[in-house]
PDB file of the backbone (N, CA, C, O) and the ligand in Angstrom, with CONECT records:
HET     ZN  A 101       1
ATOM      1  N   MET A   1       0.823  -1.200   0.016  1.00  0.00           N
ATOM      2  CA  MET A   1      -0.021  -0.029   0.057  1.00  0.00           C
ATOM      3  C   MET A   1       0.861   1.309  -0.004  1.00  0.00           C
ATOM      4  O   MET A   1       1.890   1.374   0.669  1.00  0.00           O
ATOM      5  N   ALA A   2       0.483   2.298  -0.755  1.00  0.00           N
ATOM      6  CA  ALA A   2       1.217   3.424  -0.846  1.00  0.00           C
ATOM      7  C   ALA A   2       1.269   4.265   0.510  1.00  0.00           C
ATOM      8  O   ALA A   2       0.281   4.219   1.243  1.00  0.00           O
ATOM      9  N   THR A   3       2.165   4.885   0.808  1.00  0.00           N
ATOM     10  CA  THR A   3       2.240   5.718   2.015  1.00  0.00           C
ATOM     11  C   THR A   3       2.303   7.220   1.519  1.00  0.00           C
ATOM     12  O   THR A   3       2.851   7.607   0.487  1.00  0.00           O
ATOM     13  N   CYS A   4       1.631   7.996   2.462  1.00  0.00           N
ATOM     14  CA  CYS A   4       1.555   9.407   2.317  1.00  0.00           C
ATOM     15  C   CYS A   4       3.024  10.034   2.433  1.00  0.00           C
ATOM     16  O   CYS A   4       3.710   9.726   3.407  1.00  0.00           O
ATOM     17  N   PRO A   5       3.456  10.794   1.584  1.00  0.00           N
ATOM     18  CA  PRO A   5       4.811  11.362   1.695  1.00  0.00           C
ATOM     19  C   PRO A   5       4.848  12.412   2.869  1.00  0.00           C
ATOM     20  O   PRO A   5       5.938  12.756   3.326  1.00  0.00           O
ATOM     21  N   ARG A   6       3.727  12.899   3.338  1.00  0.00           N
ATOM     22  CA  ARG A   6       3.845  14.026   4.401  1.00  0.00           C
ATOM     23  C   ARG A   6       3.673  13.283   5.790  1.00  0.00           C
ATOM     24  O   ARG A   6       4.487  13.526   6.681  1.00  0.00           O
ATOM     25  N   CYS A   7       2.729  12.460   5.985  1.00  0.00           N
ATOM     26  CA  CYS A   7       2.484  11.829   7.271  1.00  0.00           C
ATOM     27  C   CYS A   7       2.988  10.376   7.420  1.00  0.00           C
ATOM     28  O   CYS A   7       3.059   9.854   8.532  1.00  0.00           O
ATOM     29  N   LEU A   8       3.317   9.767   6.353  1.00  0.00           N
ATOM     30  CA  LEU A   8       3.760   8.464   6.183  1.00  0.00           C
ATOM     31  C   LEU A   8       2.642   7.554   6.746  1.00  0.00           C
ATOM     32  O   LEU A   8       2.932   6.528   7.361  1.00  0.00           O
ATOM     33  N   GLY A   9       1.377   7.930   6.537  1.00  0.00           N
ATOM     34  CA  GLY A   9       0.226   7.041   6.858  1.00  0.00           C
ATOM     35  C   GLY A   9      -0.241   6.294   5.636  1.00  0.00           C
ATOM     36  O   GLY A   9       0.219   6.619   4.541  1.00  0.00           O
ATOM     37  N   HIS A  10      -1.069   5.375   5.732  1.00  0.00           N
ATOM     38  CA  HIS A  10      -1.614   4.619   4.534  1.00  0.00           C
ATOM     39  C   HIS A  10      -2.380   5.558   3.619  1.00  0.00           C
ATOM     40  O   HIS A  10      -3.295   6.249   4.067  1.00  0.00           O
ATOM     41  N   LEU A  11      -2.006   5.593   2.296  1.00  0.00           N
ATOM     42  CA  LEU A  11      -2.576   6.622   1.479  1.00  0.00           C
ATOM     43  C   LEU A  11      -3.762   6.038   0.905  1.00  0.00           C
ATOM     44  O   LEU A  11      -3.641   5.563  -0.224  1.00  0.00           O
ATOM     45  N   THR A  12      -4.928   5.983   1.492  1.00  0.00           N
ATOM     46  CA  THR A  12      -6.201   5.511   1.110  1.00  0.00           C
ATOM     47  C   THR A  12      -6.962   6.570   0.335  1.00  0.00           C
ATOM     48  O   THR A  12      -6.593   7.744   0.280  1.00  0.00           O
ATOM     49  N   ASP A  13      -8.006   6.108  -0.240  1.00  0.00           N
ATOM     50  CA  ASP A  13      -8.928   7.133  -0.706  1.00  0.00           C
ATOM     51  C   ASP A  13      -9.310   8.140   0.067  1.00  0.00           C
ATOM     52  O   ASP A  13      -9.700   7.754   1.169  1.00  0.00           O
ATOM     53  N   GLY A  14      -9.345   9.310  -0.100  1.00  0.00           N
ATOM     54  CA  GLY A  14      -9.989  10.233   0.966  1.00  0.00           C
ATOM     55  C   GLY A  14      -8.938  10.449   2.057  1.00  0.00           C
ATOM     56  O   GLY A  14      -9.286  11.090   3.049  1.00  0.00           O
ATOM     57  N   HIS A  15      -7.798  10.022   1.985  1.00  0.00           N
ATOM     58  CA  HIS A  15      -6.684  10.110   3.020  1.00  0.00           C
ATOM     59  C   HIS A  15      -6.534  11.728   3.259  1.00  0.00           C
ATOM     60  O   HIS A  15      -6.387  12.568   2.370  1.00  0.00           O
ATOM     61  N   ARG A  16      -6.602  11.952   4.609  1.00  0.00           N
ATOM     62  CA  ARG A  16      -6.239  13.343   5.048  1.00  0.00           C
ATOM     63  C   ARG A  16      -5.189  13.335   6.167  1.00  0.00           C
ATOM     64  O   ARG A  16      -5.339  12.622   7.159  1.00  0.00           O
ATOM     65  N   CYS A  17      -4.238  14.051   6.015  1.00  0.00           N
ATOM     66  CA  CYS A  17      -3.131  14.056   7.003  1.00  0.00           C
ATOM     67  C   CYS A  17      -3.620  14.567   8.278  1.00  0.00           C
ATOM     68  O   CYS A  17      -4.220  15.640   8.347  1.00  0.00           O
ATOM     69  N   PRO A  18      -3.353  13.739   9.414  1.00  0.00           N
ATOM     70  CA  PRO A  18      -3.649  14.272  10.577  1.00  0.00           C
ATOM     71  C   PRO A  18      -2.923  15.512  11.017  1.00  0.00           C
ATOM     72  O   PRO A  18      -1.706  15.616  10.865  1.00  0.00           O
ATOM     73  N   ARG A  19      -3.680  16.480  11.579  1.00  0.00           N
ATOM     74  CA  ARG A  19      -3.128  17.925  11.933  1.00  0.00           C
ATOM     75  C   ARG A  19      -2.071  17.543  12.973  1.00  0.00           C
ATOM     76  O   ARG A  19      -2.246  16.653  13.805  1.00  0.00           O
ATOM     77  N   ARG A  20      -0.962  18.280  12.863  1.00  0.00           N
ATOM     78  CA  ARG A  20       0.270  18.211  13.786  1.00  0.00           C
ATOM     79  C   ARG A  20      -0.271  18.623  15.331  1.00  0.00           C
ATOM     80  O   ARG A  20      -0.928  19.649  15.505  1.00  0.00           O
ATOM     81  N   ARG A  21       0.020  17.861  16.245  1.00  0.00           N
ATOM     82  CA  ARG A  21      -0.354  18.168  17.596  1.00  0.00           C
ATOM     83  C   ARG A  21       0.118  19.572  17.953  1.00  0.00           C
ATOM     84  O   ARG A  21      -0.668  20.344  18.503  1.00  0.00           O
ATOM     85  N   SER A  22       1.317  19.922  17.677  1.00  0.00           N
ATOM     86  CA  SER A  22       1.806  21.247  18.020  1.00  0.00           C
ATOM     87  C   SER A  22       1.018  22.335  17.400  1.00  0.00           C
ATOM     88  O   SER A  22       0.787  23.370  18.025  1.00  0.00           O
ATOM     89  N   LEU A  23       0.570  22.125  16.114  1.00  0.00           N
ATOM     90  CA  LEU A  23      -0.214  23.077  15.522  1.00  0.00           C
ATOM     91  C   LEU A  23      -1.456  23.337  16.164  1.00  0.00           C
ATOM     92  O   LEU A  23      -1.841  24.483  16.394  1.00  0.00           O
ATOM     93  N   VAL A  24      -2.148  22.235  16.485  1.00  0.00           N
ATOM     94  CA  VAL A  24      -3.560  22.149  17.147  1.00  0.00           C
ATOM     95  C   VAL A  24      -3.202  22.838  18.437  1.00  0.00           C
ATOM     96  O   VAL A  24      -3.907  23.816  18.683  1.00  0.00           O
ATOM     97  N   ALA A  25      -2.289  22.557  19.296  1.00  0.00           N
ATOM     98  CA  ALA A  25      -2.047  23.297  20.559  1.00  0.00           C
ATOM     99  C   ALA A  25      -1.820  24.708  20.504  1.00  0.00           C
ATOM    100  O   ALA A  25      -2.213  25.494  21.365  1.00  0.00           O
ATOM    101  N   ALA A  26      -1.127  25.039  19.395  1.00  0.00           N
ATOM    102  CA  ALA A  26      -0.796  26.455  19.246  1.00  0.00           C
ATOM    103  C   ALA A  26      -2.013  27.197  18.856  1.00  0.00           C
ATOM    104  O   ALA A  26      -2.291  28.328  19.254  1.00  0.00           O
ATOM    105  N   GLU A  27      -2.755  26.438  18.006  1.00  0.00           N
ATOM    106  CA  GLU A  27      -4.163  27.250  17.606  1.00  0.00           C
ATOM    107  C   GLU A  27      -5.093  27.327  18.864  1.00  0.00           C
ATOM    108  O   GLU A  27      -5.819  28.311  19.004  1.00  0.00           O
ATOM    109  N   ILE A  28      -5.089  26.390  19.710  1.00  0.00           N
ATOM    110  CA  ILE A  28      -5.976  26.494  20.934  1.00  0.00           C
ATOM    111  C   ILE A  28      -5.492  27.643  21.786  1.00  0.00           C
ATOM    112  O   ILE A  28      -6.278  28.508  22.175  1.00  0.00           O
ATOM    113  N   ILE A  29      -4.142  27.661  22.094  1.00  0.00           N
ATOM    114  CA  ILE A  29      -3.579  28.696  22.889  1.00  0.00           C
ATOM    115  C   ILE A  29      -3.971  30.130  22.205  1.00  0.00           C
ATOM    116  O   ILE A  29      -4.504  31.020  22.869  1.00  0.00           O
ATOM    117  N   ALA A  30      -3.683  30.259  20.925  1.00  0.00           N
ATOM    118  CA  ALA A  30      -3.895  31.553  20.238  1.00  0.00           C
ATOM    119  C   ALA A  30      -5.342  31.892  20.381  1.00  0.00           C
ATOM    120  O   ALA A  30      -5.657  33.064  20.584  1.00  0.00           O
ATOM    121  N   CYS A  31      -6.290  30.909  20.286  1.00  0.00           N
ATOM    122  CA  CYS A  31      -7.771  31.124  20.448  1.00  0.00           C
ATOM    123  C   CYS A  31      -8.139  31.556  21.872  1.00  0.00           C
ATOM    124  O   CYS A  31      -8.966  32.434  22.120  1.00  0.00           O
ATOM    125  N   ALA A  32      -7.426  30.834  22.814  1.00  0.00           N
ATOM    126  CA  ALA A  32      -7.701  31.252  24.224  1.00  0.00           C
ATOM    127  C   ALA A  32      -7.331  32.633  24.530  1.00  0.00           C
ATOM    128  O   ALA A  32      -8.108  33.379  25.126  1.00  0.00           O
ATOM    129  N   ILE A  33      -6.165  32.998  24.139  1.00  0.00           N
ATOM    130  CA  ILE A  33      -5.595  34.289  24.324  1.00  0.00           C
ATOM    131  C   ILE A  33      -6.520  35.459  23.667  1.00  0.00           C
ATOM    132  O   ILE A  33      -6.865  36.480  24.261  1.00  0.00           O
ATOM    133  N   GLY A  34      -6.833  35.137  22.416  1.00  0.00           N
ATOM    134  CA  GLY A  34      -7.731  36.105  21.580  1.00  0.00           C
ATOM    135  C   GLY A  34      -9.054  36.241  22.352  1.00  0.00           C
ATOM    136  O   GLY A  34      -9.503  37.350  22.643  1.00  0.00           O
ATOM    137  N   GLY A  35      -9.610  35.198  22.648  1.00  0.00           N
ATOM    138  CA  GLY A  35     -11.008  35.092  23.236  1.00  0.00           C
ATOM    139  C   GLY A  35     -10.965  35.844  24.683  1.00  0.00           C
ATOM    140  O   GLY A  35     -11.862  36.594  25.070  1.00  0.00           O
ATOM    141  N   GLY A  36      -9.889  35.559  25.361  1.00  0.00           N
ATOM    142  CA  GLY A  36      -9.713  36.103  26.703  1.00  0.00           C
ATOM    143  C   GLY A  36      -9.554  37.581  26.631  1.00  0.00           C
ATOM    144  O   GLY A  36     -10.126  38.345  27.408  1.00  0.00           O
ATOM    145  N   LEU A  37      -8.719  37.979  25.627  1.00  0.00           N
ATOM    146  CA  LEU A  37      -8.528  39.429  25.410  1.00  0.00           C
ATOM    147  C   LEU A  37      -9.805  40.122  24.992  1.00  0.00           C
ATOM    148  O   LEU A  37     -10.061  41.265  25.370  1.00  0.00           O
ATOM    149  N   LEU A  38     -10.488  39.520  24.320  1.00  0.00           N
ATOM    150  CA  LEU A  38     -11.663  39.935  23.766  1.00  0.00           C
ATOM    151  C   LEU A  38     -12.706  40.347  24.829  1.00  0.00           C
ATOM    152  O   LEU A  38     -13.229  41.454  24.951  1.00  0.00           O
ATOM    153  N   ALA A  39     -12.896  39.293  25.537  1.00  0.00           N
ATOM    154  CA  ALA A  39     -13.841  39.295  26.692  1.00  0.00           C
ATOM    155  C   ALA A  39     -13.449  40.372  27.703  1.00  0.00           C
ATOM    156  O   ALA A  39     -14.313  41.075  28.227  1.00  0.00           O
ATOM    157  N   TRP A  40     -11.996  40.519  28.011  1.00  0.00           N
ATOM    158  CA  TRP A  40     -11.512  41.447  28.889  1.00  0.00           C
ATOM    159  C   TRP A  40     -11.713  42.911  28.381  1.00  0.00           C
ATOM    160  O   TRP A  40     -12.123  43.793  29.135  1.00  0.00           O
ATOM    161  N   LEU A  41     -11.391  43.141  26.996  1.00  0.00           N
ATOM    162  CA  LEU A  41     -11.662  44.366  26.476  1.00  0.00           C
ATOM    163  C   LEU A  41     -13.280  44.763  26.413  1.00  0.00           C
ATOM    164  O   LEU A  41     -13.669  45.931  26.441  1.00  0.00           O
ATOM    165  N   THR A  42     -14.029  43.774  26.335  1.00  0.00           N
ATOM    166  CA  THR A  42     -15.426  44.036  26.431  1.00  0.00           C
ATOM    167  C   THR A  42     -15.796  44.499  27.757  1.00  0.00           C
ATOM    168  O   THR A  42     -16.564  45.453  27.886  1.00  0.00           O
ATOM    169  N   LEU A  43     -15.304  43.892  28.738  1.00  0.00           N
ATOM    170  CA  LEU A  43     -15.473  44.207  30.176  1.00  0.00           C
ATOM    171  C   LEU A  43     -15.022  45.668  30.346  1.00  0.00           C
ATOM    172  O   LEU A  43     -15.756  46.502  30.877  1.00  0.00           O
ATOM    173  N   ILE A  44     -13.881  45.932  29.914  1.00  0.00           N
ATOM    174  CA  ILE A  44     -13.316  47.391  29.974  1.00  0.00           C
ATOM    175  C   ILE A  44     -14.252  48.318  29.278  1.00  0.00           C
ATOM    176  O   ILE A  44     -14.470  49.418  29.787  1.00  0.00           O
ATOM    177  N   GLY A  45     -14.843  47.963  28.128  1.00  0.00           N
ATOM    178  CA  GLY A  45     -15.721  48.782  27.474  1.00  0.00           C
ATOM    179  C   GLY A  45     -16.905  49.132  28.192  1.00  0.00           C
ATOM    180  O   GLY A  45     -17.397  50.258  28.123  1.00  0.00           O
ATOM    181  N   PHE A  46     -17.440  48.077  28.971  1.00  0.00           N
ATOM    182  CA  PHE A  46     -18.681  48.339  29.831  1.00  0.00           C
ATOM    183  C   PHE A  46     -18.260  48.997  31.016  1.00  0.00           C
ATOM    184  O   PHE A  46     -19.112  49.655  31.614  1.00  0.00           O
ATOM    185  N   ASP A  47     -17.035  48.941  31.495  1.00  0.00           N
ATOM    186  CA  ASP A  47     -16.673  49.480  32.885  1.00  0.00           C
ATOM    187  C   ASP A  47     -15.375  50.224  32.734  1.00  0.00           C
ATOM    188  O   ASP A  47     -14.323  49.766  33.180  1.00  0.00           O
ATOM    189  N   PRO A  48     -15.452  51.330  32.127  1.00  0.00           N
ATOM    190  CA  PRO A  48     -14.164  52.200  31.883  1.00  0.00           C
ATOM    191  C   PRO A  48     -13.583  52.834  33.083  1.00  0.00           C
ATOM    192  O   PRO A  48     -12.545  53.495  33.048  1.00  0.00           O
ATOM    193  N   HIS A  49     -14.285  52.615  34.153  1.00  0.00           N
ATOM    194  CA  HIS A  49     -13.610  53.167  35.416  1.00  0.00           C
ATOM    195  C   HIS A  49     -13.245  52.081  36.271  1.00  0.00           C
ATOM    196  O   HIS A  49     -13.053  52.385  37.448  1.00  0.00           O
ATOM    197  N   GLY A  50     -13.106  50.879  35.945  1.00  0.00           N
ATOM    198  CA  GLY A  50     -12.503  49.778  36.705  1.00  0.00           C
ATOM    199  C   GLY A  50     -13.219  49.455  37.964  1.00  0.00           C
ATOM    200  O   GLY A  50     -12.621  48.971  38.925  1.00  0.00           O
ATOM    201  N   GLN A  51     -14.436  49.704  37.974  1.00  0.00           N
ATOM    202  CA  GLN A  51     -15.195  49.445  39.265  1.00  0.00           C
ATOM    203  C   GLN A  51     -15.392  47.968  39.661  1.00  0.00           C
ATOM    204  O   GLN A  51     -15.688  47.622  40.804  1.00  0.00           O
ATOM    205  N   VAL A  52     -15.216  47.179  38.695  1.00  0.00           N
ATOM    206  CA  VAL A  52     -15.329  45.738  38.915  1.00  0.00           C
ATOM    207  C   VAL A  52     -14.063  45.064  38.625  1.00  0.00           C
ATOM    208  O   VAL A  52     -13.993  44.176  37.775  1.00  0.00           O
ATOM    209  N   THR A  53     -12.985  45.496  39.364  1.00  0.00           N
ATOM    210  CA  THR A  53     -11.685  44.972  39.174  1.00  0.00           C
ATOM    211  C   THR A  53     -11.574  43.451  39.425  1.00  0.00           C
ATOM    212  O   THR A  53     -10.742  42.769  38.826  1.00  0.00           O
ATOM    213  N   ASP A  54     -12.395  42.966  40.286  1.00  0.00           N
ATOM    214  CA  ASP A  54     -12.142  41.568  40.448  1.00  0.00           C
ATOM    215  C   ASP A  54     -12.568  40.599  39.313  1.00  0.00           C
ATOM    216  O   ASP A  54     -12.330  39.392  39.289  1.00  0.00           O
ATOM    217  N   MET A  55     -13.277  41.363  38.317  1.00  0.00           N
ATOM    218  CA  MET A  55     -13.819  40.587  37.222  1.00  0.00           C
ATOM    219  C   MET A  55     -12.777  40.379  36.113  1.00  0.00           C
ATOM    220  O   MET A  55     -12.987  39.624  35.164  1.00  0.00           O
ATOM    221  N   ASP A  56     -11.531  41.152  36.289  1.00  0.00           N
ATOM    222  CA  ASP A  56     -10.517  40.876  35.103  1.00  0.00           C
ATOM    223  C   ASP A  56     -10.203  39.595  34.837  1.00  0.00           C
ATOM    224  O   ASP A  56     -10.387  39.163  33.700  1.00  0.00           O
ATOM    225  N   ALA A  57      -9.712  38.834  35.785  1.00  0.00           N
ATOM    226  CA  ALA A  57      -9.265  37.442  35.544  1.00  0.00           C
ATOM    227  C   ALA A  57     -10.299  36.517  35.108  1.00  0.00           C
ATOM    228  O   ALA A  57     -10.113  35.646  34.258  1.00  0.00           O
ATOM    229  N   ILE A  58     -11.601  36.772  35.831  1.00  0.00           N
ATOM    230  CA  ILE A  58     -12.638  35.867  35.540  1.00  0.00           C
ATOM    231  C   ILE A  58     -13.113  35.999  34.151  1.00  0.00           C
ATOM    232  O   ILE A  58     -13.412  35.016  33.473  1.00  0.00           O
ATOM    233  N   SER A  59     -13.193  37.428  33.654  1.00  0.00           N
ATOM    234  CA  SER A  59     -13.811  37.562  32.405  1.00  0.00           C
ATOM    235  C   SER A  59     -12.754  37.075  31.343  1.00  0.00           C
ATOM    236  O   SER A  59     -13.210  36.645  30.284  1.00  0.00           O
ATOM    237  N   PHE A  60     -11.516  37.097  31.503  1.00  0.00           N
ATOM    238  CA  PHE A  60     -10.445  36.726  30.620  1.00  0.00           C
ATOM    239  C   PHE A  60     -10.648  35.152  30.553  1.00  0.00           C
ATOM    240  O   PHE A  60     -10.791  34.567  29.479  1.00  0.00           O
ATOM    241  N   ILE A  61     -10.648  34.557  31.706  1.00  0.00           N
ATOM    242  CA  ILE A  61     -10.758  33.004  31.679  1.00  0.00           C
ATOM    243  C   ILE A  61     -12.012  32.414  30.887  1.00  0.00           C
ATOM    244  O   ILE A  61     -12.039  31.486  30.079  1.00  0.00           O
ATOM    245  N   ALA A  62     -13.074  33.254  31.374  1.00  0.00           N
ATOM    246  CA  ALA A  62     -14.426  32.834  30.758  1.00  0.00           C
ATOM    247  C   ALA A  62     -14.386  33.035  29.251  1.00  0.00           C
ATOM    248  O   ALA A  62     -14.933  32.170  28.567  1.00  0.00           O
ATOM    249  N   GLY A  63     -13.817  34.052  28.656  1.00  0.00           N
ATOM    250  CA  GLY A  63     -13.726  34.514  27.308  1.00  0.00           C
ATOM    251  C   GLY A  63     -12.697  33.409  26.600  1.00  0.00           C
ATOM    252  O   GLY A  63     -12.967  32.992  25.474  1.00  0.00           O
ATOM    253  N   ALA A  64     -11.730  33.038  27.173  1.00  0.00           N
ATOM    254  CA  ALA A  64     -10.738  32.013  26.720  1.00  0.00           C
ATOM    255  C   ALA A  64     -11.532  30.729  26.523  1.00  0.00           C
ATOM    256  O   ALA A  64     -11.567  30.163  25.431  1.00  0.00           O
ATOM    257  N   LEU A  65     -12.180  30.271  27.621  1.00  0.00           N
ATOM    258  CA  LEU A  65     -12.980  28.932  27.560  1.00  0.00           C
ATOM    259  C   LEU A  65     -13.952  28.863  26.467  1.00  0.00           C
ATOM    260  O   LEU A  65     -14.065  27.920  25.685  1.00  0.00           O
ATOM    261  N   VAL A  66     -14.676  29.988  26.479  1.00  0.00           N
ATOM    262  CA  VAL A  66     -15.807  30.057  25.329  1.00  0.00           C
ATOM    263  C   VAL A  66     -15.044  29.968  24.019  1.00  0.00           C
ATOM    264  O   VAL A  66     -15.406  29.151  23.173  1.00  0.00           O
ATOM    265  N   ALA A  67     -13.964  30.800  23.799  1.00  0.00           N
ATOM    266  CA  ALA A  67     -13.386  30.865  22.482  1.00  0.00           C
ATOM    267  C   ALA A  67     -12.864  29.467  22.152  1.00  0.00           C
ATOM    268  O   ALA A  67     -13.165  29.002  21.053  1.00  0.00           O
ATOM    269  N   VAL A  68     -12.052  28.691  23.060  1.00  0.00           N
ATOM    270  CA  VAL A  68     -11.733  27.395  22.890  1.00  0.00           C
ATOM    271  C   VAL A  68     -12.891  26.402  22.501  1.00  0.00           C
ATOM    272  O   VAL A  68     -12.826  25.591  21.577  1.00  0.00           O
ATOM    273  N   GLY A  69     -13.944  26.584  23.332  1.00  0.00           N
ATOM    274  CA  GLY A  69     -15.034  25.768  23.188  1.00  0.00           C
ATOM    275  C   GLY A  69     -15.770  25.945  21.684  1.00  0.00           C
ATOM    276  O   GLY A  69     -16.156  24.995  21.003  1.00  0.00           O
ATOM    277  N   ILE A  70     -15.871  27.210  21.353  1.00  0.00           N
ATOM    278  CA  ILE A  70     -16.327  27.356  19.836  1.00  0.00           C
ATOM    279  C   ILE A  70     -15.319  26.828  18.738  1.00  0.00           C
ATOM    280  O   ILE A  70     -15.704  26.226  17.736  1.00  0.00           O
ATOM    281  N   ASN A  71     -14.049  27.097  19.002  1.00  0.00           N
ATOM    282  CA  ASN A  71     -13.038  26.600  18.079  1.00  0.00           C
ATOM    283  C   ASN A  71     -13.096  25.012  17.892  1.00  0.00           C
ATOM    284  O   ASN A  71     -13.003  24.444  16.804  1.00  0.00           O
ATOM    285  N   ARG A  72     -13.262  24.400  19.112  1.00  0.00           N
ATOM    286  CA  ARG A  72     -13.333  22.960  19.034  1.00  0.00           C
ATOM    287  C   ARG A  72     -14.703  22.498  18.449  1.00  0.00           C
ATOM    288  O   ARG A  72     -14.715  21.485  17.750  1.00  0.00           O
ATOM    289  N   ALA A  73     -15.688  23.079  18.659  1.00  0.00           N
ATOM    290  CA  ALA A  73     -16.852  22.759  18.077  1.00  0.00           C
ATOM    291  C   ALA A  73     -16.947  22.938  16.597  1.00  0.00           C
ATOM    292  O   ALA A  73     -17.591  22.161  15.892  1.00  0.00           O
ATOM    293  N   LEU A  74     -16.303  23.961  16.140  1.00  0.00           N
ATOM    294  CA  LEU A  74     -16.170  24.227  14.611  1.00  0.00           C
ATOM    295  C   LEU A  74     -15.178  23.259  13.994  1.00  0.00           C
ATOM    296  O   LEU A  74     -15.361  22.915  12.826  1.00  0.00           O
ATOM    297  N   ARG A  75     -14.234  22.831  14.617  1.00  0.00           N
ATOM    298  CA  ARG A  75     -13.227  22.059  14.129  1.00  0.00           C
ATOM    299  C   ARG A  75     -13.730  20.558  14.081  1.00  0.00           C
ATOM    300  O   ARG A  75     -13.459  19.888  13.085  1.00  0.00           O
ATOM    301  N   SER A  76     -14.363  20.078  14.995  1.00  0.00           N
ATOM    302  CA  SER A  76     -14.702  18.646  15.177  1.00  0.00           C
ATOM    303  C   SER A  76     -15.730  18.213  13.983  1.00  0.00           C
ATOM    304  O   SER A  76     -16.156  17.060  13.923  1.00  0.00           O
TER     305      SER A  76
HETATM  306 ZN    ZN A 101      -0.983  11.976   4.975  1.00  0.00          ZN2+
END
């Protein structure tokens, strides 16, 4: 059976190379940071005077989790 020149897997009909783990991890991290920043900036937009300072980390983490969740849902 032929082997794929890129991933060395069996080259069957409809073969698709598995995505590299490091790439997937990098994408998840980038997505988490992007989502976290977006949520944090949104919080700042709603709270320009920083009255809910305790929410910074929470909003960042929540945004990151949501972004990763959406990313995983779209990819699978
Ligand atoms: Zn392949």
